[in-house]
C-alpha positions, 0 to 999 in steps of 0.5 A: 499499499506504501508503494502505491501511495509513493507512485501516486505522490510521484506522478502527482509532483510530475504532473504539476511539474509538467503543467508548469514547464509545458506552459514555460511558467518559470518566471513571474510574468509567465504565471498561470492558474493551476487546479489540481486534478485529485487530492494527491495533486492538491497535497503535492501543490501545497507542499510546493507552495510551502517549500517556495518551489511554486510561487504565487505571482497574484491570486490564483496565478503560479509559477515554478521557481526553477532554482527552488525546484533544483535544490529540492530535487538534489535533496530528495536524491541525497535523501534516497541515496543516503537510505540506500547506502544505509540499507546496503551497509546494514546488510554487509554488516549482517552478512559479516556478523553471520560469517563471524559467528563461531560454529556450536 
């Protein structure tokens, strides 16, 4: 169930990004309206607003801040990389501990 939610969240983020990139709404003067298609998009949109990835130029008109988008993307990739490295380290330690156990 968690993987389905993660996939829907990632899709919502991609749809939002596509909306702004496709319209070249990456500067305040190119701001445009956005209406989330579902709850996942609404939550991601609100999260992106809070993180200043999406900016509101005027009421109901938004644009995507490419600098903040890039910083956020790099941070997400760094977190995933660190989690994967930690998992690999734990697996290696578990295998090493198993190999070092004395037979009874």
